[in-house]
C-alpha positions as CSV (number, residue, x, y, z in Angstrom):
1,M,0.0,0.0,0.0
2,V,2.8,2.4,0.9
3,S,4.7,1.5,-2.2
4,M,1.6,2.2,-4.3
5,S,1.0,5.5,-2.6
6,K,4.6,6.5,-3.3
7,Q,4.3,5.5,-6.9
8,S,1.1,7.5,-7.3
9,G,2.7,10.5,-5.7
10,N,5.7,10.2,-8.0
11,S,3.3,10.0,-11.0
12,I,1.5,13.1,-9.9
13,Q,4.8,14.9,-9.4
14,I,5.7,14.0,-13.0
15,L,2.3,14.7,-14.6
16,V,1.6,18.1,-13.1
17,P,4.7,19.7,-14.4
18,A,4.3,18.0,-17.7
19,A,0.7,19.2,-18.0
20,A,1.7,22.7,-17.0
21,S,4.5,22.6,-19.6
22,C,2.1,21.5,-22.3
23,A,-0.4,24.3,-21.4
24,I,2.4,26.9,-21.4
25,A,3.6,25.6,-24.7
26,G,0.1,25.7,-26.2
27,L,-0.4,29.2,-25.0
28,L,3.0,30.3,-26.5
29,L,2.1,28.5,-29.7
30,R,-1.3,30.3,-30.0
31,R,0.4,33.6,-29.3
32,W,3.0,32.9,-31.9
33,L,0.4,31.9,-34.4
34,R,-1.6,35.0,-33.6
35,S,1.4,37.3,-33.9
36,S,2.5,35.7,-37.1
37,T,-1.0,35.9,-38.7
38,K,-1.5,38.8,-41.0
39,E,-4.5,41.0,-40.0
40,P,-6.0,43.9,-41.9
41,P,-4.0,47.1,-41.6
42,S,-5.2,49.5,-39.0
43,Y,-6.3,53.1,-39.7
44,S,-6.7,55.8,-37.1
45,V,-7.3,59.5,-37.2
46,G,-7.1,62.4,-34.8
47,L,-6.6,61.8,-31.1
48,P,-5.4,58.4,-29.8
49,V,-8.3,56.0,-28.9
50,F,-11.1,58.6,-29.3
51,G,-10.1,60.0,-32.6
52,P,-11.9,57.4,-34.8
53,I,-15.0,57.6,-32.6
54,I,-15.2,61.4,-32.9
55,Q,-14.7,61.2,-36.7
56,F,-17.3,58.4,-37.1
57,L,-19.9,60.4,-35.2
58,K,-19.1,63.6,-37.1
59,D,-18.9,62.1,-40.6
60,P,-18.7,58.3,-40.9
61,L,-18.4,58.3,-44.7
62,E,-15.4,60.6,-44.6
63,L,-13.7,58.2,-42.1
64,I,-14.2,55.3,-44.5
65,R,-13.1,57.4,-47.6
66,K,-9.9,58.4,-45.8
67,G,-9.2,54.9,-44.6
68,Y,-9.6,53.5,-48.1
69,H,-7.4,56.1,-49.8
70,K,-4.7,55.8,-47.2
71,V,-4.6,52.1,-46.3
72,G,-6.5,50.3,-49.1
73,A,-9.6,48.2,-49.8
74,C,-9.4,46.3,-46.5
75,F,-8.6,48.0,-43.2
76,K,-9.7,48.0,-39.6
77,V,-10.6,50.8,-37.2
78,N,-10.5,50.3,-33.5
79,F,-13.5,51.6,-31.5
80,L,-12.4,51.0,-27.9
81,A,-13.1,47.3,-27.3
82,M,-14.3,46.6,-30.9
83,N,-12.6,46.4,-34.2
84,M,-14.6,47.4,-37.3
85,V,-13.1,45.9,-40.6
86,Y,-14.1,47.8,-43.7
87,L,-14.2,46.1,-47.1
88,I,-14.4,48.5,-50.1
89,G,-14.9,47.3,-53.7
90,P,-16.5,44.4,-55.5
91,E,-14.1,41.7,-54.2
92,G,-14.7,42.5,-50.5
93,Q,-18.4,43.1,-51.0
94,E,-18.8,39.7,-52.7
95,W,-17.1,38.1,-49.8
96,F,-19.2,40.0,-47.3
97,F,-22.5,39.0,-48.9
98,T,-21.6,35.3,-49.5
99,K,-20.0,34.3,-46.2
100,D,-23.1,33.6,-44.2
101,R,-21.4,30.8,-42.4
102,Y,-19.0,33.1,-40.7
103,L,-20.8,36.4,-40.6
104,D,-23.9,37.0,-38.4
105,Q,-26.4,39.6,-39.3
106,A,-28.5,39.4,-36.2
107,K,-26.1,40.7,-33.6
108,M,-25.5,44.0,-35.3
109,Y,-29.3,44.5,-35.9
110,K,-30.4,44.0,-32.3
111,F,-31.2,47.7,-32.3
112,T,-34.3,46.8,-34.3
113,V,-35.7,44.5,-31.5
114,P,-37.3,47.4,-29.5
115,I,-39.0,48.6,-32.7
116,F,-40.1,45.3,-34.4
117,G,-40.7,43.4,-31.1
118,K,-39.2,40.5,-29.2
119,G,-39.1,37.1,-30.8
120,L,-39.0,38.6,-34.3
121,L,-36.4,38.7,-37.1
122,Y,-33.1,39.7,-35.4
123,D,-34.2,38.3,-32.1
124,V,-34.7,34.7,-33.2
125,D,-32.6,31.9,-34.6
126,Y,-31.7,31.7,-38.3
127,A,-34.3,29.1,-39.2
128,T,-37.1,31.0,-37.6
129,R,-35.9,34.3,-39.1
130,T,-35.9,32.7,-42.5
131,A,-39.5,31.5,-42.1
132,Q,-40.5,35.0,-40.8
133,L,-38.9,36.8,-43.7
134,H,-40.8,34.5,-46.0
135,F,-44.1,35.9,-44.7
136,I,-43.0,39.3,-45.9
137,R,-41.4,38.2,-49.2
138,Q,-44.4,36.2,-50.3
139,R,-46.3,39.5,-50.7
140,L,-43.7,41.0,-52.9
141,T,-43.9,38.7,-56.0
142,D,-45.1,40.0,-59.3
143,Q,-48.5,38.5,-58.7
144,F,-49.1,40.8,-55.7
145,L,-47.1,43.7,-57.1
146,R,-49.5,43.8,-60.0
147,S,-52.4,44.1,-57.6
148,Y,-50.8,47.1,-55.9
149,T,-50.7,49.4,-58.9
150,E,-54.2,50.7,-58.8
151,T,-54.0,51.2,-55.1
152,L,-50.7,53.1,-55.4
153,E,-52.0,55.4,-58.1
154,E,-55.1,56.1,-56.0
155,E,-53.0,57.0,-53.0
156,V,-50.5,59.1,-55.0
157,M,-53.2,61.2,-56.8
158,Q,-55.1,61.7,-53.5
159,F,-51.8,62.9,-51.9
160,F,-51.2,65.4,-54.7
161,D,-54.7,66.7,-54.5
162,E,-54.5,67.2,-50.7
163,C,-50.8,68.1,-50.1
164,W,-50.0,70.0,-53.3
165,P,-53.2,72.2,-53.4
166,G,-54.2,74.8,-56.0
167,M,-52.6,75.4,-59.3
168,E,-49.1,76.0,-58.0
169,G,-47.1,76.2,-54.8
170,T,-43.8,75.3,-53.1
171,V,-43.0,72.2,-50.9
172,D,-39.9,70.7,-49.4
173,I,-39.5,67.6,-51.5
174,R,-37.9,65.5,-48.8
175,D,-40.7,66.1,-46.3
176,S,-43.4,65.8,-49.0
177,M,-42.2,62.5,-50.3
178,Q,-41.9,61.1,-46.8
179,I,-45.6,61.8,-46.3
180,L,-46.5,60.3,-49.7
181,L,-44.5,57.1,-49.2
182,T,-45.9,56.7,-45.7
183,R,-49.4,56.7,-47.1
184,T,-48.6,54.2,-49.9
185,S,-46.7,51.9,-47.5
186,V,-49.4,51.9,-44.9
187,R,-52.1,51.3,-47.5
188,C,-50.3,48.4,-49.2
189,L,-48.4,46.8,-46.3
190,M,-50.6,47.5,-43.3
191,G,-54.1,47.4,-44.7
192,S,-57.0,49.7,-45.6
193,E,-58.1,49.9,-41.9
194,M,-54.8,51.3,-40.8
195,R,-54.8,53.7,-43.7
196,R,-58.2,55.0,-42.7
197,S,-57.0,55.5,-39.2
198,M,-54.0,57.6,-40.2
199,E,-55.6,60.8,-39.3
200,N,-57.3,59.5,-36.1
201,K,-55.5,60.4,-32.9
202,K,-55.3,57.8,-30.1
203,D,-53.9,59.1,-26.8
204,G,-52.6,62.1,-28.7
205,N,-50.9,60.2,-31.5
206,S,-51.9,59.0,-34.9
207,I,-50.2,55.9,-36.5
208,V,-48.1,58.4,-38.5
209,D,-47.0,60.1,-35.3
210,L,-46.1,56.8,-33.7
211,L,-44.2,55.5,-36.7
212,A,-42.2,58.8,-36.8
213,I,-41.3,58.4,-33.1
214,L,-40.1,54.8,-33.8
215,E,-38.0,56.1,-36.6
216,K,-36.4,58.7,-34.5
217,G,-35.5,56.0,-32.0
218,M,-33.0,54.6,-34.5
219,L,-29.7,56.4,-33.8
220,P,-26.1,55.4,-34.2
221,L,-26.0,55.0,-30.5
222,S,-28.9,52.5,-30.8
223,V,-26.7,50.2,-32.8
224,F,-24.2,49.8,-30.0
225,C,-26.6,50.3,-27.0
226,P,-30.2,49.9,-28.0
227,G,-31.3,50.1,-24.4
228,A,-29.4,53.3,-23.5
229,P,-31.6,55.4,-21.1
230,I,-32.0,58.4,-23.4
231,A,-35.1,60.4,-24.2
232,R,-35.5,59.1,-27.8
233,H,-35.3,55.5,-26.6
234,R,-38.0,56.1,-23.9
235,A,-40.2,57.8,-26.5
236,R,-39.6,54.9,-28.9
237,D,-40.6,52.3,-26.3
238,E,-43.8,54.2,-25.4
239,A,-44.7,54.6,-29.0
240,R,-44.2,50.8,-29.6
241,K,-46.6,50.0,-26.8
242,K,-49.2,52.3,-28.3
243,C,-48.7,50.7,-31.8
244,D,-49.3,47.3,-30.2
245,V,-52.7,48.4,-28.8
246,L,-53.7,50.2,-32.0
247,F,-52.8,47.3,-34.3
248,K,-54.4,44.6,-32.2
249,E,-57.7,46.6,-32.3
250,I,-57.5,46.4,-36.1
251,L,-56.7,42.7,-36.1
252,A,-59.8,42.1,-34.0
253,Q,-61.9,44.1,-36.5
254,R,-60.4,42.3,-39.4
255,R,-61.2,38.9,-37.9
256,Q,-64.9,39.9,-37.6
257,N,-65.2,40.6,-41.3
258,S,-67.0,38.0,-43.3
259,V,-65.1,38.9,-46.5
260,K,-61.4,38.4,-46.5
261,E,-59.1,41.1,-48.0
262,N,-56.4,40.3,-50.5
263,D,-53.5,42.1,-48.7
264,F,-50.4,41.6,-46.6
265,L,-52.3,41.8,-43.3
266,Q,-54.7,39.1,-44.3
267,S,-51.9,36.8,-45.4
268,L,-50.4,37.1,-41.9
269,L,-53.7,36.4,-40.3
270,D,-54.0,33.2,-42.4
271,G,-50.4,32.3,-42.3
272,N,-48.6,29.4,-40.5
273,Y,-45.0,28.4,-39.8
274,P,-43.6,25.3,-41.5
275,D,-44.5,23.3,-38.4
276,G,-48.1,24.4,-38.6
277,R,-48.0,27.0,-35.8
278,A,-50.1,30.1,-36.4
279,I,-48.6,33.5,-36.4
280,T,-49.3,35.3,-33.1
281,D,-50.8,38.8,-32.9
282,E,-47.6,40.1,-31.4
283,E,-45.7,38.7,-34.4
284,I,-48.2,40.2,-36.9
285,V,-47.7,43.6,-35.3
286,G,-43.9,43.3,-35.6
287,F,-44.1,42.1,-39.2
288,L,-46.3,45.0,-40.2
289,I,-43.9,47.5,-38.6
290,A,-40.9,45.8,-40.2
291,A,-42.5,45.8,-43.6
292,F,-43.5,49.4,-43.3
293,F,-39.9,50.6,-42.5
294,G,-38.6,48.5,-45.4
295,G,-41.1,50.0,-47.8
296,M,-41.1,53.6,-46.7
297,H,-37.9,54.8,-45.2
298,N,-35.4,54.3,-48.0
299,S,-38.0,54.7,-50.8
300,S,-39.1,58.2,-49.7
301,I,-35.5,59.5,-49.7
302,T,-34.9,57.9,-53.1
303,T,-38.1,59.5,-54.5
304,A,-36.9,62.9,-53.3
305,W,-33.4,62.4,-54.8
306,A,-34.9,61.3,-58.1
307,T,-37.2,64.4,-58.3
308,L,-34.2,66.6,-57.8
309,E,-31.9,64.8,-60.2
310,I,-34.5,64.5,-63.0
311,F,-35.9,68.0,-62.9
312,S,-32.5,69.6,-62.7
313,R,-32.0,68.2,-66.3
314,P,-34.7,69.5,-68.7
315,E,-33.7,67.2,-71.5
316,L,-33.9,64.1,-69.2
317,A,-37.3,65.2,-67.9
318,R,-38.6,65.6,-71.4
319,K,-37.4,62.2,-72.4
320,L,-38.9,60.5,-69.4
321,L,-42.2,62.3,-70.0
322,E,-42.3,61.0,-73.6
323,E,-41.6,57.5,-72.2
324,Q,-44.6,57.9,-69.9
325,Q,-46.8,58.9,-72.7
326,A,-45.7,55.9,-74.8
327,A,-46.0,53.4,-71.9
328,L,-49.3,54.6,-70.6
329,G,-51.0,55.8,-73.8
330,S,-51.5,59.5,-73.0
331,D,-51.0,62.2,-70.4
332,A,-54.1,61.0,-68.7
333,G,-53.2,57.3,-68.9
334,H,-53.4,55.3,-65.7
335,F,-50.4,53.9,-64.1
336,T,-50.4,50.1,-64.8
337,F,-48.1,47.2,-64.1
338,E,-47.6,46.7,-67.8
339,G,-46.7,50.4,-68.2
340,Y,-44.4,50.1,-65.2
341,Q,-42.5,47.3,-67.0
342,K,-42.1,49.4,-70.1
343,M,-40.5,52.4,-68.3
344,S,-36.9,51.3,-68.9
345,G,-35.6,54.8,-69.0
346,L,-37.1,55.7,-65.7
347,K,-35.8,52.5,-64.0
348,S,-32.3,53.2,-65.5
349,T,-32.5,56.7,-64.1
350,L,-33.5,55.4,-60.6
351,M,-30.6,52.9,-60.7
352,E,-28.2,55.9,-61.2
353,V,-30.0,57.8,-58.4
354,L,-29.4,54.8,-56.1
355,R,-25.7,54.6,-57.2
356,L,-25.1,58.2,-56.2
357,H,-27.4,58.3,-53.3
358,P,-27.8,54.9,-51.6
359,P,-29.7,55.7,-48.4
360,L,-28.1,53.0,-46.2
361,Y,-24.4,54.0,-46.0
362,L,-23.2,51.1,-43.8
363,L,-24.1,47.4,-43.8
364,M,-22.6,45.3,-40.9
365,R,-22.0,41.8,-39.8
366,T,-20.4,40.2,-36.7
367,V,-17.6,37.7,-37.3
368,L,-18.5,34.3,-35.6
369,E,-15.0,32.8,-35.9
370,D,-11.6,33.6,-37.2
371,V,-12.0,33.8,-41.0
372,K,-9.8,34.5,-44.0
373,F,-10.3,37.3,-46.5
374,K,-7.6,37.1,-49.2
375,D,-4.3,36.8,-47.1
376,Y,-5.8,38.6,-44.1
377,T,-7.3,36.9,-41.0
378,I,-10.3,38.7,-39.6
379,R,-10.7,37.9,-35.9
380,K,-13.8,36.5,-34.2
381,G,-15.9,39.2,-32.6
382,S,-14.9,41.9,-35.2
383,V,-17.6,43.8,-37.1
384,V,-17.2,43.7,-40.8
385,C,-18.7,46.6,-42.8
386,V,-19.3,47.6,-46.4
387,S,-20.3,51.1,-47.5
388,P,-22.3,51.3,-50.8
389,N,-21.8,55.0,-50.9
390,V,-18.0,54.9,-50.9
391,C,-17.7,52.1,-53.4
392,H,-20.3,53.7,-55.8
393,E,-18.2,56.8,-56.0
394,L,-15.0,55.1,-57.2
395,D,-14.0,55.8,-60.8
396,E,-12.3,52.4,-61.3
397,Y,-15.7,50.7,-61.1
398,F,-18.0,53.5,-62.4
399,P,-16.2,55.8,-64.9
400,N,-16.7,59.5,-64.0
401,A,-18.4,58.3,-60.9
402,K,-19.2,61.7,-59.5
403,T,-21.2,62.6,-62.6
404,F,-24.9,61.7,-62.8
405,D,-25.5,59.5,-66.0
406,A,-29.1,58.5,-66.5
407,E,-28.0,56.0,-69.2
408,R,-25.3,54.3,-67.1
409,F,-27.5,51.2,-66.7
410,P,-29.4,50.9,-70.0
411,N,-30.3,47.2,-69.5
412,G,-31.9,47.6,-66.1
413,P,-31.0,45.7,-62.9
414,L,-27.6,43.9,-63.1
415,T,-27.4,40.1,-63.2
416,P,-24.8,38.2,-61.2
417,K,-22.8,37.8,-64.5
418,A,-22.6,41.5,-65.0
419,E,-19.1,43.1,-64.7
420,N,-20.0,45.5,-61.9
421,Y,-22.5,43.2,-60.1
422,W,-20.7,43.2,-56.8
423,A,-19.7,46.9,-57.1
424,Y,-23.3,48.1,-57.3
425,V,-24.9,47.1,-53.9
426,P,-27.7,49.5,-52.9
427,F,-29.9,46.5,-52.3
428,G,-27.2,44.2,-50.9
429,G,-26.3,41.0,-52.6
430,G,-26.3,37.2,-52.5
431,R,-28.8,35.5,-50.2
432,R,-29.2,38.9,-48.4
433,F,-30.3,40.7,-51.5
434,C,-33.3,42.9,-50.7
435,K,-36.5,41.1,-51.7
436,G,-38.4,44.4,-51.5
437,M,-36.4,46.0,-54.4
438,E,-39.2,45.6,-56.9
439,F,-41.9,46.9,-54.6
440,G,-39.6,49.9,-53.9
441,Y,-39.2,50.6,-57.6
442,L,-42.9,50.2,-58.1
443,Q,-43.7,52.8,-55.4
444,I,-41.1,55.3,-56.5
445,M,-42.0,55.0,-60.2
446,C,-45.7,55.4,-59.6
447,A,-45.0,58.6,-57.6
448,L,-42.7,60.0,-60.3
449,S,-45.0,58.9,-63.1
450,C,-47.9,60.8,-61.7
451,M,-45.8,63.8,-60.8
452,M,-44.3,64.1,-64.3
453,R,-47.6,63.8,-66.0
454,N,-49.5,66.3,-63.9
455,F,-46.9,68.9,-62.8
456,D,-44.2,71.2,-64.1
457,I,-41.4,71.2,-61.5
458,E,-38.8,73.9,-60.8
459,L,-36.0,73.4,-58.2
460,V,-35.8,76.3,-55.7
461,D,-32.6,75.1,-53.9
462,G,-31.0,73.0,-56.5
463,V,-29.7,69.5,-55.8
464,T,-28.5,69.9,-52.3
465,K,-25.6,67.9,-50.9
466,P,-26.0,64.6,-49.1
467,T,-26.0,64.7,-45.3
468,P,-26.8,62.2,-42.5
469,S,-30.5,62.3,-41.6
470,E,-31.7,63.5,-38.2
471,D,-31.6,59.9,-36.9
472,G,-28.1,59.4,-38.4
473,V,-29.0,56.0,-39.8
474,V,-29.4,57.0,-43.5
475,I,-28.0,59.6,-45.9
476,A,-30.5,62.1,-47.2
477,M,-30.4,65.5,-49.0
478,E,-29.7,68.6,-47.0
479,Q,-32.7,70.7,-46.2
480,P,-34.3,73.0,-47.4
481,C,-34.7,71.2,-50.7
482,R,-37.7,72.9,-52.1
483,V,-39.4,72.5,-55.4
484,H,-42.0,74.8,-57.0
485,Y,-44.9,72.9,-58.7
486,K,-47.3,74.1,-61.3
487,R,-50.3,71.9,-62.2
488,K,-50.5,71.1,-65.9
489,I,-53.3,71.6,-68.3
490,L,-52.8,68.2,-69.7
491,G,-51.4,68.0,-73.1
492,T,-49.9,71.4,-73.2
493,A,-47.1,71.7,-70.6
494,T,-43.6,70.3,-70.6
495,P,-41.1,69.8,-67.7
496,T,-39.1,72.9,-66.8
497,T,-36.4,73.8,-64.4
498,T,-34.8,77.0,-63.1
499,A,-31.4,78.2,-64.0
500,E,-30.4,78.1,-60.3
501,S,-31.0,74.3,-60.2
502,G,-27.4,73.8,-61.4
503,S,-25.6,72.6,-64.5
504,E,-27.0,69.9,-66.6
505,D,-24.0,67.7,-66.1
506,L,-23.9,67.8,-62.3
507,G,-27.4,68.9,-61.4
508,G,-26.2,71.4,-58.9
509,R,-24.3,68.9,-56.8
510,D,-21.2,70.4,-55.1
511,L,-18.7,67.8,-56.2
């Protein structure tokens, strides 16, 4: 027994140092491997530590531009405890949109949870999120888009009658198009009951007021700290509670109807998950809000940009009006899905508008494990970003990139085989390609079609420069960005613009 104990003791004395040596060797090996691994070059600006943060909050696009021109197409910026790796150009953007195994979308979009609701989209596992996105995407096929055209035109013409009154007047085009796209998005994506309730106040707020408060609750700070105790977040959370009450009242009313509507709301009420589970009321409310923000926010800004870019160029405005007349039959022709499909010149123009003015300037993913990009290793926990705005302004991918060219995309949306497919990313790419693209085009082109056929437009302030919006999440035009409208006597008027709207080549942009 004693001999065995001594033998065991000797074994322990041997094993413990050996294990410790192995652990130390392993640690040293990992450190050596880490130090010998090539990581993306770092870029910093201004004061140590806080300089990049200050620059990002002041002008994030300028930070990315400077990093690209100084360091290259792949670089990292340290924000205290987090590294953000920027990929600029088609090679990095293709990698970004096709590496779903390594890049997680949900973590960086947790700031949407207080707005859309718990248990929805970026607050659920990948399989559930895929099923939930299907509920939204199934209403964006050509079959359903065709059914939206009459509704869209009705809403657009009612808007112009109510909000552009009289024979002529002046409006701020950004504010005006936000109201218009709110109306069309609510009507098409939230239902006729919600559209009728838009002017009704409940506890001092209409649905428009509540949605505006939710939008203002999306700040750069929200991305990193969605629960930060600030006034806008408190207002956001209170507005979300009121939305829940308002929407559920409408859901109850809809269920009492004997005749079913053919709209997005009804498809959610009748929908089921792949396992047969019904969609809950809480989930329906979240889907409606998510669909609204996808359908309105970016589209309203793009419609305003398109108005400024088109009507700052008299010849382009004339050509597009002629296309309208050919596609729809006459000045008084109704907007139809068939006509929409024939408007290749207007769609090409919109693609160029989105190249110069993509609303979402930063798309982000969290790295789930160490992963290779070219000969760089991007570390687990880093945030990888692409900026459509910065890539779209590079001459090597878009010759004379700072010049607006309405005929740059004569064949319409790019296919994956197109030369610049991964350079042009206003709607993302790969499996993450925005399924709402066609609905966005449909809304915008209906608004512009009705505007061109019914009004002469003059720019009062020219094409103002891009600037972060009040919430800081998107890039919009600087305000004021006023236009003067004059209602046409159909068949006699032609598009006009003022001399102060800028040169025909640059449309008044300060480039």
